[in-house]
Biopython code that builds the backbone (N, CA, C, O; Angstrom):
import numpy as np
from Bio.PDB.StructureBuilder import StructureBuilder

atoms = [
    (1, "MET", "N", (0.869, 30.544, 37.760)),
    (1, "MET", "CA", (2.405, 30.682, 37.688)),
    (1, "MET", "C", (3.011, 31.612, 38.781)),
    (1, "MET", "O", (2.573, 32.740, 39.009)),
    (2, "TYR", "N", (4.074, 31.030, 39.446)),
    (2, "TYR", "CA", (4.223, 31.780, 40.656)),
    (2, "TYR", "C", (5.121, 33.245, 40.267)),
    (2, "TYR", "O", (5.856, 33.409, 39.293)),
    (3, "VAL", "N", (4.836, 34.115, 41.236)),
    (3, "VAL", "CA", (5.431, 35.158, 40.706)),
    (3, "VAL", "C", (6.520, 35.707, 41.494)),
    (3, "VAL", "O", (7.345, 36.576, 41.216)),
    (4, "GLY", "N", (6.323, 34.936, 42.648)),
    (4, "GLY", "CA", (7.521, 36.192, 43.678)),
    (4, "GLY", "C", (7.109, 35.217, 45.294)),
    (4, "GLY", "O", (6.121, 34.493, 45.409)),
    (5, "PHE", "N", (8.112, 35.453, 46.340)),
    (5, "PHE", "CA", (8.016, 34.197, 47.556)),
    (5, "PHE", "C", (8.634, 35.884, 48.475)),
    (5, "PHE", "O", (9.425, 36.592, 47.851)),
    (6, "LYS", "N", (8.219, 36.283, 49.764)),
    (6, "LYS", "CA", (8.543, 36.713, 50.622)),
    (6, "LYS", "C", (8.109, 35.871, 51.806)),
    (6, "LYS", "O", (7.180, 35.064, 51.763)),
    (7, "SER", "N", (9.107, 36.211, 53.217)),
    (7, "SER", "CA", (8.925, 35.845, 54.494)),
    (7, "SER", "C", (8.684, 37.309, 55.254)),
    (7, "SER", "O", (9.102, 38.442, 55.017)),
    (8, "VAL", "N", (7.953, 36.842, 56.111)),
    (8, "VAL", "CA", (7.918, 38.090, 56.886)),
    (8, "VAL", "C", (7.741, 37.701, 58.834)),
    (8, "VAL", "O", (7.289, 36.613, 59.192)),
    (9, "ALA", "N", (8.018, 38.386, 59.482)),
    (9, "ALA", "CA", (8.337, 38.212, 60.745)),
    (9, "ALA", "C", (6.793, 38.690, 61.385)),
    (9, "ALA", "O", (6.283, 39.810, 61.372)),
    (10, "SER", "N", (6.189, 37.221, 62.023)),
    (10, "SER", "CA", (5.376, 37.654, 62.663)),
    (10, "SER", "C", (5.453, 37.474, 64.158)),
    (10, "SER", "O", (5.682, 36.476, 64.842)),
    (11, "THR", "N", (5.138, 39.017, 64.538)),
    (11, "THR", "CA", (5.417, 39.175, 66.229)),
    (11, "THR", "C", (4.210, 40.237, 66.868)),
    (11, "THR", "O", (3.235, 40.514, 66.169)),
    (12, "SER", "N", (4.360, 40.793, 68.229)),
    (12, "SER", "CA", (3.440, 40.907, 68.781)),
    (12, "SER", "C", (2.472, 42.104, 68.301)),
    (12, "SER", "O", (1.369, 42.532, 68.643)),
    (13, "ALA", "N", (3.529, 42.456, 67.254)),
    (13, "ALA", "CA", (2.831, 44.045, 66.312)),
    (13, "ALA", "C", (1.768, 43.649, 65.379)),
    (13, "ALA", "O", (2.011, 42.868, 64.458)),
    (14, "VAL", "N", (0.745, 44.088, 65.550)),
    (14, "VAL", "CA", (-0.526, 44.027, 64.331)),
    (14, "VAL", "C", (0.281, 44.714, 62.751)),
    (14, "VAL", "O", (0.362, 45.927, 62.553)),
    (15, "LYS", "N", (0.759, 43.759, 61.863)),
    (15, "LYS", "CA", (0.761, 43.952, 60.567)),
    (15, "LYS", "C", (-0.402, 44.007, 59.519)),
    (15, "LYS", "O", (-1.564, 43.647, 59.712)),
    (16, "THR", "N", (0.119, 44.511, 58.405)),
    (16, "THR", "CA", (-1.144, 44.838, 57.389)),
    (16, "THR", "C", (0.138, 44.397, 55.928)),
    (16, "THR", "O", (1.344, 44.162, 55.854)),
    (17, "VAL", "N", (-0.776, 44.463, 55.188)),
    (17, "VAL", "CA", (-0.221, 44.316, 54.015)),
    (17, "VAL", "C", (0.982, 44.821, 53.920)),
    (17, "VAL", "O", (1.878, 44.051, 53.573)),
    (18, "ALA", "N", (1.327, 46.312, 54.218)),
    (18, "ALA", "CA", (1.778, 47.342, 54.035)),
    (18, "ALA", "C", (3.183, 46.562, 54.775)),
    (18, "ALA", "O", (4.107, 47.281, 54.394)),
    (19, "ASP", "N", (3.692, 45.632, 55.500)),
    (19, "ASP", "CA", (4.382, 45.102, 55.901)),
    (19, "ASP", "C", (5.177, 44.043, 55.005)),
    (19, "ASP", "O", (6.386, 43.811, 55.048)),
    (20, "LEU", "N", (4.279, 43.498, 54.241)),
    (20, "LEU", "CA", (4.465, 42.229, 53.310)),
    (20, "LEU", "C", (5.368, 43.004, 51.885)),
    (20, "LEU", "O", (5.479, 42.621, 50.720)),
    (21, "ALA", "N", (5.961, 44.344, 52.662)),
    (21, "ALA", "CA", (6.424, 45.073, 51.246)),
    (21, "ALA", "C", (5.760, 44.652, 50.076)),
    (21, "ALA", "O", (4.594, 44.266, 49.994)),
    (22, "THR", "N", (6.857, 44.791, 48.897)),
    (22, "THR", "CA", (5.980, 45.217, 47.363)),
    (22, "THR", "C", (5.296, 43.441, 46.650)),
    (22, "THR", "O", (5.852, 42.421, 46.245)),
    (23, "VAL", "N", (4.096, 43.806, 46.790)),
    (23, "VAL", "CA", (3.263, 42.691, 46.080)),
    (23, "VAL", "C", (3.490, 42.906, 44.605)),
    (23, "VAL", "O", (3.294, 43.851, 43.840)),
    (24, "PRO", "N", (4.146, 41.252, 44.440)),
    (24, "PRO", "CA", (4.169, 41.672, 42.772)),
    (24, "PRO", "C", (3.261, 42.119, 41.957)),
    (24, "PRO", "O", (2.190, 41.640, 42.329)),
    (25, "VAL", "N", (3.068, 42.981, 40.766)),
    (25, "VAL", "CA", (2.089, 43.568, 39.895)),
    (25, "VAL", "C", (1.177, 42.417, 39.601)),
    (25, "VAL", "O", (0.030, 42.359, 40.043)),
    (26, "LYS", "N", (1.749, 41.459, 38.802)),
    (26, "LYS", "CA", (0.943, 40.420, 38.332)),
    (26, "LYS", "C", (-0.015, 39.709, 39.313)),
    (26, "LYS", "O", (-1.172, 39.428, 39.000)),
    (27, "ALA", "N", (0.355, 39.522, 40.131)),
    (27, "ALA", "CA", (-0.115, 38.896, 41.104)),
    (27, "ALA", "C", (-1.489, 38.471, 41.559)),
    (27, "ALA", "O", (-2.063, 39.324, 42.236)),
    (28, "THR", "N", (-2.042, 37.529, 41.379)),
    (28, "THR", "CA", (-3.556, 37.455, 41.612)),
    (28, "THR", "C", (-4.041, 36.876, 43.162)),
    (28, "THR", "O", (-4.877, 37.280, 43.970)),
    (29, "SER", "N", (-3.292, 35.975, 43.154)),
    (29, "SER", "CA", (-3.516, 35.271, 44.737)),
    (29, "SER", "C", (-2.309, 35.059, 45.667)),
    (29, "SER", "O", (-1.196, 35.343, 45.226)),
    (30, "VAL", "N", (-2.387, 34.769, 46.431)),
    (30, "VAL", "CA", (-1.546, 34.969, 47.819)),
    (30, "VAL", "C", (-1.435, 33.332, 48.592)),
    (30, "VAL", "O", (-2.395, 32.900, 49.231)),
    (31, "GLU", "N", (-0.237, 32.583, 48.440)),
    (31, "GLU", "CA", (-0.781, 31.374, 49.799)),
    (31, "GLU", "C", (0.401, 31.779, 50.894)),
    (31, "GLU", "O", (1.620, 31.945, 50.853)),
    (32, "LEU", "N", (-0.617, 31.842, 51.866)),
    (32, "LEU", "CA", (0.006, 31.944, 53.210)),
    (32, "LEU", "C", (0.315, 30.777, 53.959)),
    (32, "LEU", "O", (-0.202, 29.694, 53.683)),
    (33, "GLN", "N", (1.140, 30.930, 54.908)),
    (33, "GLN", "CA", (1.542, 29.725, 55.560)),
    (33, "GLN", "C", (2.257, 30.203, 56.806)),
    (33, "GLN", "O", (2.989, 31.184, 56.677)),
    (34, "ALA", "N", (2.121, 29.552, 58.176)),
    (34, "ALA", "CA", (2.377, 30.240, 59.335)),
    (34, "ALA", "C", (3.637, 28.967, 59.698)),
    (34, "ALA", "O", (3.540, 27.741, 59.749)),
    (35, "VAL", "N", (4.670, 29.790, 59.885)),
    (35, "VAL", "CA", (6.036, 29.339, 60.169)),
    (35, "VAL", "C", (6.473, 29.300, 61.828)),
    (35, "VAL", "O", (6.489, 30.447, 62.273)),
    (36, "ALA", "N", (6.805, 28.339, 62.781)),
    (36, "ALA", "CA", (7.245, 28.314, 63.975)),
    (36, "ALA", "C", (6.412, 28.678, 64.801)),
    (36, "ALA", "O", (6.802, 28.327, 65.915)),
    (37, "ASN", "N", (5.122, 29.387, 64.868)),
    (37, "ASN", "CA", (3.936, 29.849, 65.634)),
    (37, "ASN", "C", (2.857, 30.367, 64.983)),
    (37, "ASN", "O", (2.884, 31.232, 64.108)),
    (38, "HIS", "N", (1.428, 29.532, 65.664)),
    (38, "HIS", "CA", (0.487, 30.154, 64.904)),
    (38, "HIS", "C", (0.347, 31.883, 64.466)),
    (38, "HIS", "O", (1.107, 32.751, 64.896)),
    (39, "VAL", "N", (-0.616, 32.084, 63.676)),
    (39, "VAL", "CA", (-0.907, 33.517, 63.218)),
    (39, "VAL", "C", (-2.240, 33.796, 63.084)),
    (39, "VAL", "O", (-2.958, 33.052, 62.417)),
    (40, "ALA", "N", (-2.728, 34.920, 63.716)),
    (40, "ALA", "CA", (-4.378, 35.227, 64.058)),
    (40, "ALA", "C", (-4.210, 36.223, 63.145)),
    (40, "ALA", "O", (-3.287, 37.037, 63.162)),
    (41, "TYR", "N", (-5.520, 36.142, 61.962)),
    (41, "TYR", "CA", (-5.498, 37.210, 61.106)),
    (41, "TYR", "C", (-6.875, 38.068, 61.299)),
    (41, "TYR", "O", (-7.437, 37.946, 62.387)),
    (42, "THR", "N", (-7.370, 38.798, 60.468)),
    (42, "THR", "CA", (-8.723, 39.461, 60.617)),
    (42, "THR", "C", (-8.860, 40.228, 59.183)),
    (42, "THR", "O", (-7.832, 40.901, 59.109)),
    (43, "MET", "N", (-9.651, 40.451, 57.994)),
    (43, "MET", "CA", (-9.778, 41.075, 57.050)),
    (43, "MET", "C", (-11.249, 42.040, 56.883)),
    (43, "MET", "O", (-12.012, 41.978, 55.919)),
    (44, "ASP", "N", (-11.368, 42.710, 57.795)),
    (44, "ASP", "CA", (-12.375, 43.441, 57.581)),
    (44, "ASP", "C", (-12.470, 44.739, 57.822)),
    (44, "ASP", "O", (-13.480, 45.285, 58.266)),
    (45, "ASP", "N", (-11.031, 45.495, 57.433)),
    (45, "ASP", "CA", (-10.161, 46.930, 57.543)),
    (45, "ASP", "C", (-10.556, 47.249, 58.725)),
    (45, "ASP", "O", (-10.426, 48.461, 58.893)),
    (46, "ALA", "N", (-11.164, 46.483, 60.013)),
    (46, "ALA", "CA", (-11.683, 47.454, 61.751)),
    (46, "ALA", "C", (-10.863, 46.897, 62.668)),
    (46, "ALA", "O", (-10.103, 47.472, 63.447)),
    (47, "THR", "N", (-11.101, 45.526, 62.502)),
    (47, "THR", "CA", (-10.627, 44.598, 63.681)),
    (47, "THR", "C", (-9.084, 44.433, 63.784)),
    (47, "THR", "O", (-8.680, 43.821, 62.795)),
    (48, "ASP", "N", (-8.126, 44.752, 64.605)),
    (48, "ASP", "CA", (-7.122, 43.789, 64.783)),
    (48, "ASP", "C", (-7.296, 42.663, 65.542)),
    (48, "ASP", "O", (-8.097, 42.494, 66.461)),
    (49, "PRO", "N", (-6.368, 41.793, 65.023)),
    (49, "PRO", "CA", (-6.734, 40.660, 65.846)),
    (49, "PRO", "C", (-5.943, 40.085, 67.005)),
    (49, "PRO", "O", (-4.753, 39.964, 66.711)),
    (50, "THR", "N", (-6.222, 39.727, 68.135)),
    (50, "THR", "CA", (-5.243, 39.225, 68.831)),
    (50, "THR", "C", (-5.242, 38.111, 69.189)),
    (50, "THR", "O", (-6.044, 37.345, 68.656)),
    (51, "ALA", "N", (-4.159, 37.515, 70.431)),
    (51, "ALA", "CA", (-4.252, 36.187, 70.451)),
    (51, "ALA", "C", (-5.246, 35.192, 70.470)),
    (51, "ALA", "O", (-5.049, 33.985, 70.330)),
    (52, "THR", "N", (-6.604, 35.905, 70.698)),
    (52, "THR", "CA", (-7.830, 35.486, 70.971)),
    (52, "THR", "C", (-8.722, 35.667, 70.470)),
    (52, "THR", "O", (-9.806, 35.128, 70.689)),
    (53, "ALA", "N", (-8.416, 36.636, 69.516)),
    (53, "ALA", "CA", (-9.674, 37.043, 68.511)),
    (53, "ALA", "C", (-9.139, 37.283, 66.950)),
    (53, "ALA", "O", (-8.265, 38.095, 66.648)),
    (54, "GLY", "N", (-9.876, 36.369, 65.978)),
    (54, "GLY", "CA", (-9.719, 36.180, 64.492)),
    (54, "GLY", "C", (-9.618, 34.713, 63.848)),
    (54, "GLY", "O", (-10.362, 33.788, 64.174)),
    (55, "MET", "N", (-8.942, 34.656, 63.212)),
    (55, "MET", "CA", (-9.438, 32.977, 62.946)),
    (55, "MET", "C", (-7.528, 32.948, 63.113)),
    (55, "MET", "O", (-6.733, 33.796, 63.520)),
    (56, "LEU", "N", (-7.361, 31.609, 62.601)),
    (56, "LEU", "CA", (-5.845, 31.351, 63.147)),
    (56, "LEU", "C", (-5.525, 30.299, 61.932)),
    (56, "LEU", "O", (-6.087, 29.232, 61.684)),
    (57, "LEU", "N", (-4.460, 30.934, 61.268)),
    (57, "LEU", "CA", (-3.411, 30.382, 60.760)),
    (57, "LEU", "C", (-2.511, 29.318, 61.585)),
    (57, "LEU", "O", (-1.622, 29.696, 62.349)),
    (58, "LEU", "N", (-2.828, 27.920, 61.359)),
    (58, "LEU", "CA", (-1.793, 27.151, 62.413)),
    (58, "LEU", "C", (-0.783, 26.389, 61.965)),
    (58, "LEU", "O", (-1.128, 25.231, 61.730)),
    (59, "THR", "N", (0.441, 26.658, 61.750)),
    (59, "THR", "CA", (1.688, 25.937, 61.690)),
    (59, "THR", "C", (1.341, 24.713, 60.798)),
    (59, "THR", "O", (1.665, 24.601, 59.616)),
    (60, "THR", "N", (0.496, 23.630, 61.679)),
    (60, "THR", "CA", (0.587, 22.360, 61.282)),
    (60, "THR", "C", (-0.413, 21.774, 59.869)),
    (60, "THR", "O", (-0.433, 20.659, 59.347)),
    (61, "SER", "N", (-1.385, 23.345, 59.455)),
    (61, "SER", "CA", (-2.099, 23.265, 58.425)),
    (61, "SER", "C", (-1.886, 23.877, 57.111)),
    (61, "SER", "O", (-2.347, 25.008, 57.261)),
    (62, "PRO", "N", (-1.480, 23.788, 55.985)),
    (62, "PRO", "CA", (-1.420, 23.596, 55.003)),
    (62, "PRO", "C", (-1.557, 25.158, 54.518)),
    (62, "PRO", "O", (-2.457, 25.853, 54.990)),
    (63, "PRO", "N", (-0.510, 25.751, 53.433)),
    (63, "PRO", "CA", (-0.982, 27.019, 53.521)),
    (63, "PRO", "C", (-2.247, 27.393, 52.422)),
    (63, "PRO", "O", (-2.571, 26.801, 51.392)),
    (64, "LYS", "N", (-2.764, 28.483, 52.993)),
    (64, "LYS", "CA", (-4.232, 28.892, 52.537)),
    (64, "LYS", "C", (-3.961, 30.155, 51.551)),
    (64, "LYS", "O", (-3.072, 31.004, 51.484)),
    (65, "GLU", "N", (-5.205, 29.865, 50.779)),
    (65, "GLU", "CA", (-4.882, 30.607, 49.211)),
    (65, "GLU", "C", (-6.050, 32.045, 49.873)),
    (65, "GLU", "O", (-7.066, 31.913, 50.555)),
    (66, "PHE", "N", (-5.603, 32.948, 49.507)),
    (66, "PHE", "CA", (-6.307, 34.616, 49.516)),
    (66, "PHE", "C", (-6.324, 34.956, 48.236)),
    (66, "PHE", "O", (-5.508, 34.371, 47.524)),
    (67, "SER", "N", (-6.988, 35.700, 47.765)),
    (67, "SER", "CA", (-7.136, 36.475, 46.658)),
    (67, "SER", "C", (-5.794, 38.345, 47.217)),
    (67, "SER", "O", (-5.273, 38.800, 48.236)),
    (68, "ILE", "N", (-5.888, 38.712, 45.700)),
    (68, "ILE", "CA", (-4.859, 39.532, 46.295)),
    (68, "ILE", "C", (-5.861, 40.945, 47.013)),
    (68, "ILE", "O", (-5.407, 41.805, 47.767)),
    (69, "ASP", "N", (-7.133, 40.856, 46.570)),
    (69, "ASP", "CA", (-8.139, 42.094, 47.038)),
    (69, "ASP", "C", (-7.906, 41.376, 49.125)),
    (69, "ASP", "O", (-7.562, 41.959, 50.153)),
    (70, "ASP", "N", (-8.192, 40.373, 48.922)),
    (70, "ASP", "CA", (-8.049, 40.190, 50.638)),
    (70, "ASP", "C", (-7.035, 40.242, 51.061)),
    (70, "ASP", "O", (-7.032, 40.874, 52.117)),
    (71, "LEU", "N", (-5.854, 39.788, 50.697)),
    (71, "LEU", "CA", (-4.196, 40.182, 51.115)),
    (71, "LEU", "C", (-4.183, 41.829, 51.486)),
    (71, "LEU", "O", (-3.483, 42.411, 52.314)),
    (72, "ARG", "N", (-5.276, 42.406, 50.514)),
    (72, "ARG", "CA", (-5.003, 44.153, 50.946)),
    (72, "ARG", "C", (-5.565, 44.705, 51.976)),
    (72, "ARG", "O", (-5.284, 45.845, 52.345)),
    (73, "ARG", "N", (-6.745, 43.666, 52.763)),
    (73, "ARG", "CA", (-6.821, 44.147, 54.122)),
    (73, "ARG", "C", (-6.596, 43.298, 55.240)),
    (73, "ARG", "O", (-6.841, 43.471, 56.434)),
    (74, "ILE", "N", (-6.146, 42.470, 54.703)),
    (74, "ILE", "CA", (-5.714, 41.736, 56.223)),
    (74, "ILE", "C", (-4.758, 42.341, 57.225)),
    (74, "ILE", "O", (-3.746, 42.921, 56.830)),
    (75, "ARG", "N", (-5.029, 42.232, 58.442)),
    (75, "ARG", "CA", (-3.978, 42.219, 59.735)),
    (75, "ARG", "C", (-3.647, 40.757, 60.268)),
    (75, "ARG", "O", (-4.335, 39.737, 60.291)),
    (76, "PHE", "N", (-2.573, 40.974, 60.615)),
    (76, "PHE", "CA", (-1.969, 39.834, 61.554)),
    (76, "PHE", "C", (-1.253, 40.069, 62.491)),
    (76, "PHE", "O", (-0.594, 41.080, 62.729)),
    (77, "ILE", "N", (-1.435, 38.490, 63.447)),
    (77, "ILE", "CA", (-0.797, 38.815, 64.656)),
    (77, "ILE", "C", (0.485, 37.427, 64.948)),
    (77, "ILE", "O", (0.531, 36.476, 64.167)),
    (78, "ARG", "N", (1.057, 37.488, 65.676)),
    (78, "ARG", "CA", (1.801, 36.343, 66.258)),
    (78, "ARG", "C", (0.679, 35.757, 67.014)),
    (78, "ARG", "O", (-0.168, 36.556, 67.412)),
    (79, "VAL", "N", (0.503, 34.382, 67.312)),
    (79, "VAL", "CA", (-0.490, 34.021, 68.160)),
    (79, "VAL", "C", (0.446, 33.607, 69.751)),
    (79, "VAL", "O", (-0.165, 33.926, 70.771)),
    (80, "THR", "N", (1.634, 33.037, 69.928)),
    (80, "THR", "CA", (2.183, 32.960, 70.887)),
    (80, "THR", "C", (3.605, 33.819, 70.692)),
    (80, "THR", "O", (3.644, 35.038, 70.530)),
    (81, "GLY", "N", (4.832, 32.878, 70.745)),
    (81, "GLY", "CA", (6.039, 33.216, 69.980)),
    (81, "GLY", "C", (6.268, 34.051, 68.558)),
    (81, "GLY", "O", (5.418, 34.103, 67.669)),
    (82, "ASP", "N", (7.025, 34.424, 68.528)),
    (82, "ASP", "CA", (7.145, 35.152, 67.100)),
    (82, "ASP", "C", (7.476, 34.087, 66.128)),
    (82, "ASP", "O", (7.688, 32.990, 66.644)),
    (83, "GLY", "N", (7.533, 34.129, 65.339)),
    (83, "GLY", "CA", (7.403, 32.918, 64.037)),
    (83, "GLY", "C", (7.832, 33.744, 62.729)),
    (83, "GLY", "O", (8.656, 34.650, 62.602)),
    (84, "VAL", "N", (7.009, 33.134, 61.824)),
    (84, "VAL", "CA", (7.377, 33.757, 60.318)),
    (84, "VAL", "C", (5.934, 33.465, 59.342)),
    (84, "VAL", "O", (5.274, 32.426, 59.344)),
    (85, "LEU", "N", (5.729, 34.456, 58.692)),
    (85, "LEU", "CA", (4.599, 34.061, 57.362)),
    (85, "LEU", "C", (5.238, 33.657, 56.206)),
    (85, "LEU", "O", (6.145, 34.416, 55.864)),
    (86, "ASN", "N", (5.130, 33.111, 55.802)),
    (86, "ASN", "CA", (5.493, 32.583, 54.198)),
    (86, "ASN", "C", (4.404, 33.010, 53.248)),
    (86, "ASN", "O", (3.240, 32.645, 53.410)),
    (87, "CYS", "N", (4.888, 33.982, 52.007)),
    (87, "CYS", "CA", (3.836, 34.250, 51.369)),
    (87, "CYS", "C", (4.229, 33.934, 49.472)),
    (87, "CYS", "O", (5.056, 34.506, 48.761)),
    (88, "HIS", "N", (3.520, 33.121, 49.224)),
    (88, "HIS", "CA", (3.758, 32.423, 47.728)),
    (88, "HIS", "C", (2.550, 33.440, 46.966)),
    (88, "HIS", "O", (1.372, 33.435, 47.321)),
    (89, "TYR", "N", (3.044, 34.210, 45.970)),
    (89, "TYR", "CA", (2.431, 34.907, 44.746)),
    (89, "TYR", "C", (2.186, 34.249, 43.809)),
    (89, "TYR", "O", (3.133, 33.571, 43.410)),
    (90, "ILE", "N", (1.110, 34.153, 43.180)),
    (90, "ILE", "CA", (0.919, 33.299, 41.894)),
    (90, "ILE", "C", (-0.304, 34.609, 41.124)),
    (90, "ILE", "O", (-0.976, 35.506, 41.635)),
    (91, "ALA", "N", (-0.166, 34.240, 40.039)),
    (91, "ALA", "CA", (-0.269, 35.069, 38.822)),
    (91, "ALA", "C", (-1.408, 34.147, 37.978)),
    (91, "ALA", "O", (-1.043, 33.027, 37.620)),
    (92, "GLY", "N", (-2.511, 34.504, 37.716)),
    (92, "GLY", "CA", (-3.366, 34.064, 36.684)),
    (92, "GLY", "C", (-4.135, 32.912, 37.197)),
    (92, "GLY", "O", (-4.718, 32.099, 36.480)),
    (93, "ARG", "N", (-4.092, 32.896, 38.690)),
    (93, "ARG", "CA", (-5.193, 32.374, 38.950)),
    (93, "ARG", "C", (-6.082, 32.680, 40.329)),
    (93, "ARG", "O", (-5.697, 32.681, 41.498)),
    (94, "ASP", "N", (-7.351, 32.927, 39.802)),
    (94, "ASP", "CA", (-8.482, 33.615, 40.796)),
    (94, "ASP", "C", (-9.006, 32.901, 41.403)),
    (94, "ASP", "O", (-9.513, 31.908, 40.881)),
    (95, "ILE", "N", (-9.079, 33.130, 42.698)),
    (95, "ILE", "CA", (-9.837, 31.701, 43.911)),
    (95, "ILE", "C", (-11.322, 32.606, 43.715)),
    (95, "ILE", "O", (-12.352, 32.231, 44.276)),
]
sb = StructureBuilder()
sb.init_structure("model")
sb.init_model(0)
sb.init_chain("A")
sb.init_seg("    ")
for serial, (resi, resn, name, xyz) in enumerate(atoms, 1):
    if name == "N":
        sb.init_residue(resn, " ", resi, " ")
    sb.init_atom(name, np.array(xyz, "f"), 0.0, 1.0, " ", f" {name:<3s}", serial, name[0])
structure = sb.get_structure()
């Protein structure tokens, strides 16, 4: 069940779940999609992503689903020019 949507600017500053504002209480997973420019991310609680370090969310790829626990550890940054990270929050589906 869909429980919320957020659109967050992806800039040169490293961002965390705190930058995604309030995650809906019932959310169990989130779909993330990069728009306009690719986004690099890490989820190890220690490593900041850079344009050359981290996993990539490509603008040409379908949204990627993460558990809410993973989302709490994620750090993300733009790869090139500023873009947007779309977040679709889902309840009742564990991944």
